[in-house]
C-alpha positions in Angstrom: 21.2 -5.3 8.7 22.7 -1.9 8.4 21.2 1.0 10.3 18.3 2.8 8.6 19.6 6.2 7.4 16.7 8.0 5.8 12.9 7.9 5.3 13.1 6.3 1.9 14.9 3.2 3.3 12.5 3.0 6.1 9.6 2.9 3.8 11.2 0.3 1.6 12.1 -1.8 4.6 8.5 -1.7 6.1 7.1 -2.4 2.6 4.5 0.3 2.6 3.6 3.0 0.1 2.9 6.6 0.9 0.7 8.3 1.9 0.5 6.5 5.3 -0.3 7.2 8.8 0.7 5.9 12.3 -1.9 2.9 12.0 -0.4 1.8 8.7 3.0 1.8 10.2 1.9 -0.3 13.2 0.2 -2.9 10.9 3.4 -3.2 8.7 5.4 -3.7 12.0 3.2 -6.5 13.2 3.2 -8.1 9.8 6.9 -8.1 9.4 7.4 -9.2 13.0 5.5 -12.5 12.3 8.0 -13.2 9.6 11.2 -12.0 11.2 10.8 -12.8 14.8 13.8 -14.8 16.1 11.5 -17.3 17.8 10.3 -18.6 14.5 13.7 -18.4 12.7 15.1 -21.5 11.1 18.0 -23.1 12.9 21.2 -21.2 12.6 19.5 -18.0 11.5 18.3 -16.6 14.8 21.0 -13.8 14.8 20.0 -12.6 11.2 16.4 -12.5 12.1 17.2 -10.6 15.3 19.1 -7.9 13.4 16.5 -7.6 10.8 13.7 -7.2 13.4 15.7 -4.6 15.1 16.2 -2.6 11.9 12.4 -2.9 11.3 11.5 -1.5 14.7 14.0 1.4 14.2 12.4 2.2 10.8 8.9 2.0 12.3 9.8 4.3 15.1 11.3 6.8 12.8 8.2 6.8 10.5 5.8 7.0 13.5 7.8 10.1 14.7 7.5 11.7 11.3 3.7 10.8 11.1 3.1 12.6 14.5 4.8 15.7 13.3 3.0 15.7 10.0 -0.1 17.7 9.2 -3.2 15.5 9.6 -1.1 12.6 10.9 -0.3 11.4 7.3 3.2 11.2 5.5 2.7 12.1 1.9 4.8 10.9 -1.1 6.3 14.2 -1.5 7.4 14.5 2.1 9.1 11.0 1.6 11.0 12.4 -1.5 12.1 15.6 0.2 13.3 13.9 3.4 15.2 11.2 1.3 16.8 14.0 -0.8 17.9 15.9 2.4 19.4 12.7 3.9 21.3 12.1 0.7 22.6 15.6 0.7 23.6 15.3 4.2 25.5 12.0 3.7 27.2 13.5 0.6 28.4 16.5 2.7 29.6 14.3 5.5 31.4 12.1 3.0 33.1 15.1 1.4 34.2 16.4 4.7 35.5 13.1 5.7 37.3 12.7 2.4 38.9 16.2 2.7 40.0 15.4 6.4 41.5 12.2 5.1 43.3 13.9 2.3 44.5 16.7 4.6 45.9 14.1 7.1 47.6 12.2 4.4 49.1 15.4 3.1 50.4 16.3 6.6 51.7 12.7 7.1 53.6 12.9 3.7 54.8 16.4 4.6 56.1 15.2 7.9 57.7 12.1 6.3 59.3 14.3 3.7 60.5 17.3 5.7 60.8 15.7 9.3 62.2 12.2 9.1 64.1 12.6 12.3 61.1 13.8 14.3 61.2 10.8 16.8 64.9 10.5 16.9 67.2 11.9 19.6 69.7 14.5 18.0 73.2 13.2 17.4 74.9 16.5 18.1 74.2 19.4 20.4 73.4 22.8 18.8 75.8 25.6 19.4 74.2 28.2 17.2 70.3 28.2 17.7 69.2 30.5 14.8 70.0 30.0 11.1 68.8 30.6 7.5 68.7 28.1 4.7 70.6 29.3 1.7 68.7 27.1 -0.7 65.3 28.5 0.6 65.9 32.1 1.9 62.1 32.7 1.8 61.6 30.5 4.8 63.2 33.2 6.9 65.2 32.6 10.1 64.6 29.2 11.8 65.3 27.6 15.1 67.7 24.6 14.9 66.4 21.7 16.8 69.2 19.2 16.4 71.9 17.8 14.2 71.7 14.2 12.8 74.1 12.0 10.8 73.3 9.4 8.1 75.4 7.0 6.2 78.6 5.3 7.1 82.3 5.6 6.3 83.0 8.2 3.5 79.3 8.5 2.8 78.4 10.4 6.0 75.9 13.2 5.7 75.1 15.8 8.2 71.4 17.1 8.5 69.8 19.9 10.5 66.3 19.8 11.9 65.1 23.4 11.8 61.7 25.0 12.8 60.9 27.6 10.0 57.8 29.6 9.6 56.2 27.1 7.1 57.1 24.3 9.5 59.8 21.9 10.5 62.3 21.3 7.7 65.2 18.9 7.6 68.0 20.3 5.4 71.8 19.6 4.8 73.7 21.3 7.6 76.0 22.9 5.0 73.2 24.8 3.5 72.6 26.7 6.9 73.9 30.2 7.6 73.8 31.0 11.3 72.4 34.4 12.3 73.9 36.8 14.8 71.1 39.1 15.8 73.5 41.5 17.3 74.6 42.6 13.8 72.2 44.1 11.2 71.4 42.2 8.0 72.6 44.4 5.1 70.2 44.9 2.2 73.0 43.9 -0.3 73.4 40.5 1.4 69.6 39.9 1.2 69.6 40.8 -2.5 72.5 38.4 -3.2 70.9 35.7 -1.1 67.5 35.8 -2.9 69.2 36.5 -6.3 71.3 33.3 -6.0 68.2 31.2 -4.9 66.0 32.7 -7.7 68.7 31.8 -10.4 68.6 28.2 -9.2 64.8 28.1 -9.5 65.1 29.7 -13.0 67.6 27.0 -14.0 65.2 24.4 -12.8 62.2 25.8 -14.7 60.2 26.9 -11.6 59.5 30.4 -12.6 56.8 31.0 -10.0 59.2 30.3 -7.2 61.9 32.4 -8.7 59.4 35.3 -8.9 58.5 35.0 -5.3 62.2 35.0 -4.3 62.9 38.0 -6.5 60.1 40.0 -4.8 62.0 39.7 -1.5 65.1 40.9 -3.3 63.3 43.8 -4.8 61.9 44.8 -1.4 65.5 44.8 -0.1 66.8 47.2 -3.0 63.7 48.5 -5.1 66.1 50.2 -7.6 68.4 47.2 -8.2 68.1 46.8 -12.1 69.4 43.2 -12.1 66.6 42.2 -9.7 64.0 44.1 -11.8 65.2 42.5 -15.1 65.2 38.9 -13.5 61.8 39.5 -11.9 60.3 40.7 -15.2 61.6 37.6 -16.9 60.4 35.2 -14.1 56.9 36.7 -14.1 56.7 36.6 -17.9 57.9 33.0 -18.1 55.5 32.1 -15.3 52.5 33.4 -17.3 51.7 36.2 -14.9 51.6 39.0 -17.5 50.1 41.7 -15.3 52.8 41.2 -12.7 55.5 41.1 -15.4 54.1 44.4 -16.8 54.3 46.1 -13.4 58.0 44.8 -12.9 58.9 46.2 -16.4 57.5 49.5 -15.7 59.6 49.6 -12.5 62.6 48.5 -14.6 61.8 51.4 -17.2 61.8 53.9 -14.3 65.2 52.7 -13.1 66.7 52.7 -16.7 64.9 55.1 -18.9 67.6 55.4 -21.6 68.3 51.7 -22.2 66.3 49.9 -25.0 66.3 46.4 -23.1 63.4 47.2 -20.7 61.3 48.7 -23.6 61.9 45.5 -25.6 60.6 43.3 -22.7 57.7 45.6 -22.3 56.8 45.3 -26.1 56.8 41.5 -25.9 54.9 41.4 -22.6 52.1 43.7 -23.8 52.0 41.7 -27.0 51.5 38.6 -25.0 48.7 40.3 -23.0 47.0 41.4 -26.3 47.6 45.1 -25.5 48.8 45.9 -29.0 48.6 49.7 -28.7 50.9 49.6 -25.6 53.2 47.1 -27.3 53.5 49.6 -30.3 54.3 52.4 -27.9 56.9 50.5 -26.1 58.4 49.5 -29.5 58.6 53.0 -30.6 60.5 53.8 -27.3 62.9 51.0 -28.0 63.9 52.3 -31.4 64.1 55.8 -30.1 66.5 54.5 -27.5 68.7 52.6 -30.0 67.9 53.5 -33.7 70.7 51.3 -35.0 68.9 48.1 -33.8 67.5 46.6 -37.0 65.6 43.8 -35.1 63.9 46.4 -33.0 62.7 48.2 -36.2 61.5 44.9 -37.5 59.5 44.1 -34.3 57.9 47.5 -34.5 56.9 46.9 -38.1 55.3 43.6 -37.2 53.4 45.2 -34.3 52.1 47.9 -36.6 51.1 45.3 -39.1 49.0 43.7 -36.3 47.3 47.0 -35.6 46.6 47.4 -39.4 48.9 50.4 -39.6 50.3 49.4 -43.0 52.0 52.8 -43.7 53.7 52.7 -40.3 54.7 49.2 -40.6 56.3 49.9 -44.0 58.2 52.8 -42.6 59.6 50.9 -39.8 60.5 47.9 -42.0 62.3 50.3 -44.5 64.3 51.6 -41.5 65.2 47.9 -40.6 66.2 47.3 -44.3 68.5 50.4 -44.3 70.1 49.5 -40.9 70.6 45.9 -41.3 68.4 43.7 -43.5 67.4 40.2 -42.6 65.4 37.7 -44.4 62.4 37.8 -42.2 62.4 41.6 -42.3 62.6 41.8 -46.1 59.8 39.2 -46.3 57.6 41.3 -44.0 58.3 44.3 -46.0 57.3 42.5 -49.2 54.0 41.5 -47.5 53.2 45.0 -46.4 54.0 46.1 -50.0 51.7 43.6 -51.4 48.9 44.6 -49.1 49.3 48.2 -50.1 49.5 47.4 -53.9 53.2 48.5 -54.3 54.4 45.7 -56.5 57.7 47.6 -57.2 58.7 47.6 -53.5 57.5 44.0 -53.1 59.8 42.8 -56.0 62.6 44.9 -54.8 62.5 43.5 -51.3 62.2 39.9 -52.5 65.2 40.3 -54.8 67.4 41.8 -52.1 66.4 38.7 -50.0 67.5 36.4 -52.8 70.8 38.3 -53.1 71.6 38.2 -49.4 70.2 34.7 -48.8 70.8 32.8 -52.1 70.0 29.4 -50.5 66.6 30.4 -49.1 63.8 28.6 -50.7 61.3 31.0 -49.1 63.1 34.0 -50.6 63.0 32.6 -54.1 59.4 31.4 -53.9 58.2 34.8 -52.7 60.3 36.5 -55.4 58.7 34.3 -58.1 55.2 35.1 -56.9 56.1 38.8 -56.9 57.5 38.6 -60.5 54.3 36.9 -61.6 52.5 40.2 -61.0 54.8 42.0 -63.4 55.7 41.4 -67.1 58.9 39.9 -66.4 58.0 36.4 -67.5 61.4 34.9 -68.1 62.7 36.1 -64.7 59.7 34.7 -62.9 60.3 31.4 -64.6 63.9 31.5 -63.6 63.0 32.2 -60.0 60.5 29.3 -60.0 63.2 26.9 -61.2 65.7 28.2 -58.6 63.1 27.7 -55.9 62.1 24.2 -57.0 65.8 23.2 -57.0 66.0 24.2 -53.4 62.7 22.5 -52.3 59.8 20.9 -54.1 56.9 23.3 -53.5 53.5 22.4 -55.2 52.5 26.2 -55.3 55.7 27.1 -57.0 55.3 24.2 -59.5 51.7 25.4 -60.3 52.9 29.0 -60.6 55.6 27.9 -63.0 53.2 26.0 -65.2 50.8 28.9 -65.4 53.5 31.4 -66.2 54.9 28.9 -68.9 51.5 28.7 -70.6 51.3 32.5 -70.8 54.8 33.0 -72.0 55.1 34.1 -75.7 56.4 31.4 -78.0 59.0 32.1 -80.6 58.9 30.4 -84.1 62.1 28.9 -85.4 63.8 30.5 -88.2 63.3 28.5 -91.6 
């Protein structure tokens, strides 16, 4: 029988019901002893009876101790429930601790298997230079080389170094090490280049968080390096850490106040954060830095639309239209004009979109809907037909049918 773990199991084993006192426990012990004593066990079951009787005696001793400590010498039903619940909680906590310890041990074993495969092997080569950096992982700092090992045969021989870094022992290709001479200072430019190169590798692999951590080291080496600030802004933004990206882009703006690029990144980051007023402010600074950038004026117009500044959005989109119109910009201008009730500007923007992008189904469909709000019925029908030739759109088809029913009919001459 398993060892009794809590009061509830003891009560079930002795087959008694609470409330009970010490005398009830003794009666249950004697009753069960007559059934489970090894001397009266059938042949071949003496060991089973002995173990069961031992468990009964343990349960009885536990309940007698509880009865002696209880008020009035009786153990109530509620006391059994409370004690059982406490025992279950204790077992759960012990199980959780054991599981966490087992997982930690497995993680350590897996880490050791991955990073220290030569831990029990004698080095194949003596170490001349003791201290080195790993160029692939510069954030590990300077490590102490423990030994050089070789794997493979013939032309496939590989050389490995077992190094003790701050995160732990790592086994890396010996060619990725840069040995350190502490008698010479480490120039900041070299640290920047080291961490920049590693960060670019992380960005190429899609590990944006690692790239951002490496770029922080590069930024600490040269706080005003604009290349580092630009890459760090991008890495934090792609990693989803918008607050850190906003701090980085503000540092970048301080370093390059007259360039539009940092303001462009700032506008997009603030938009991702939901800080639309700050995004609009950054967009205004971007167009002030480069008034000839039509895409910047379009972004500013869209941001103003999101803040319900229709007049400001129309002004920005008009600037974009004058500098370098695009299909998206003209469609946005048509939308703002529609919201403001300016049918003339809406029709004009859509018409220009069809002239610049004659193969755009969207431009022709929007043009047809804009013309439907005027008295230019024949032009609207023509635009509908042109849009339907490019793509079958049910909305455009319904619009054509509605306009055709309203169109005046001409009687043929006799």
